[in-house]
C-alpha positions as CSV (number, residue, x, y, z in Angstrom):
1,M,14.7,15.3,-63.5
2,A,16.1,15.8,-60.0
3,L,19.1,14.0,-58.5
4,E,18.4,11.5,-55.8
5,M,20.0,13.1,-52.8
6,R,21.0,10.0,-50.8
7,D,21.6,10.6,-47.1
8,R,24.2,8.0,-46.3
9,C,27.6,7.2,-47.7
10,E,27.5,3.9,-49.7
11,R,30.9,2.8,-48.5
12,C,31.1,3.5,-44.8
13,E,27.3,3.8,-44.3
14,T,28.0,5.9,-41.2
15,A,28.5,9.3,-42.7
16,T,25.4,11.4,-42.9
17,L,25.1,13.3,-46.2
18,T,23.0,16.4,-45.8
19,V,21.5,18.1,-48.8
20,D,23.6,21.3,-48.2
21,G,26.8,19.5,-47.2
22,P,29.7,18.1,-49.2
23,A,29.5,14.8,-50.9
24,R,30.8,13.0,-54.0
25,I,28.5,11.5,-56.7
26,C,28.9,9.5,-60.0
27,T,26.7,9.7,-63.1
28,Y,24.6,6.8,-61.7
29,E,24.0,8.8,-58.5
30,C,26.1,6.6,-56.2
31,S,26.9,8.8,-53.3
32,F,29.9,8.9,-50.9
33,C,31.3,11.1,-48.2
34,V,34.4,13.1,-49.0
35,P,36.8,11.0,-46.9
36,C,35.6,7.7,-48.6
37,A,35.8,9.3,-52.0
38,D,39.3,10.5,-51.4
39,A,40.3,7.0,-50.1
40,M,39.0,5.5,-53.4
41,G,40.8,8.0,-55.6
42,D,37.5,9.6,-56.7
43,V,36.6,6.5,-58.6
44,C,33.2,4.8,-58.1
45,P,33.6,1.2,-57.0
46,N,30.2,0.3,-58.5
47,C,30.6,1.6,-62.0
48,G,34.2,2.7,-62.3
49,G,33.1,6.3,-63.1
50,E,34.5,9.6,-61.8
51,L,33.2,10.8,-58.4
52,A,32.6,14.6,-58.6
53,P,31.3,17.1,-56.0
54,R,27.6,16.7,-55.6
55,P,25.7,19.9,-56.2
56,R,24.1,21.4,-53.2
57,R,20.4,22.0,-52.9
58,A,19.2,25.3,-51.5
59,L,17.2,25.0,-48.4
60,A,13.9,26.7,-48.8
Protein backbone atom coordinates (compact mmCIF):
# COMPACT_ATOMS: atom_id res chain seq x y z
CA MET A 1 0.00 0.00 0.00
CA ALA A 2 1.51 3.32 -1.10
CA LEU A 3 1.40 6.58 0.82
CA GLU A 4 -0.92 9.27 -0.45
CA MET A 5 1.53 11.94 -1.57
CA ARG A 6 -0.54 15.08 -1.07
CA ASP A 7 0.61 18.13 -2.96
CA ARG A 8 -0.47 20.94 -0.58
CA CYS A 9 0.26 21.76 3.04
CA GLU A 10 -2.88 21.16 5.11
CA ARG A 11 -2.17 24.16 7.34
CA CYS A 12 -1.18 27.04 5.07
CA GLU A 13 -2.57 25.49 1.86
CA THR A 14 -0.11 27.60 -0.13
CA ALA A 15 3.04 25.50 0.08
CA THR A 16 3.43 23.07 -2.79
CA LEU A 17 4.69 19.67 -1.65
CA THR A 18 6.55 17.93 -4.44
CA VAL A 19 7.08 14.16 -4.38
CA ASP A 20 10.84 14.65 -4.23
CA GLY A 21 10.84 17.61 -1.81
CA PRO A 22 10.78 17.91 1.97
CA ALA A 23 7.49 17.55 3.85
CA ARG A 24 6.24 16.22 7.20
CA ILE A 25 3.57 13.52 7.58
CA CYS A 26 1.75 11.75 10.43
CA THR A 27 0.57 8.13 10.54
CA TYR A 28 -2.80 9.19 9.06
CA GLU A 29 -0.96 10.77 6.10
CA CYS A 30 -1.79 14.37 7.08
CA SER A 31 0.83 16.39 5.20
CA PHE A 32 2.48 19.70 6.07
CA CYS A 33 5.30 21.86 4.77
CA VAL A 34 8.41 22.00 6.94
CA PRO A 35 7.86 25.60 8.20
CA CYS A 36 4.29 24.78 9.32
CA ALA A 37 5.39 21.51 10.95
CA ASP A 38 8.15 23.38 12.81
CA ALA A 39 5.64 26.03 13.96
CA MET A 40 3.37 23.27 15.32
CA GLY A 41 6.23 21.57 17.17
CA ASP A 42 6.01 18.53 14.86
CA VAL A 43 2.61 17.58 16.33
CA CYS A 44 -0.29 16.92 13.98
CA PRO A 45 -3.24 19.21 14.80
CA ASN A 46 -5.69 16.65 13.41
CA CYS A 47 -4.74 13.54 15.39
CA GLY A 48 -2.11 14.70 17.90
CA GLY A 49 0.45 12.33 16.41
CA GLU A 50 4.09 12.97 15.59
CA LEU A 51 4.99 14.63 12.31
CA ALA A 52 7.98 12.92 10.75
CA PRO A 53 9.89 13.53 7.52
CA ARG A 54 7.88 12.16 4.60
CA PRO A 55 9.80 9.62 2.51
CA ARG A 56 10.69 10.85 -0.95
CA ARG A 57 9.60 9.03 -4.06
CA ALA A 58 12.16 8.48 -6.77
CA LEU A 59 11.25 10.14 -10.02
CA ALA A 60 11.19 7.60 -12.81
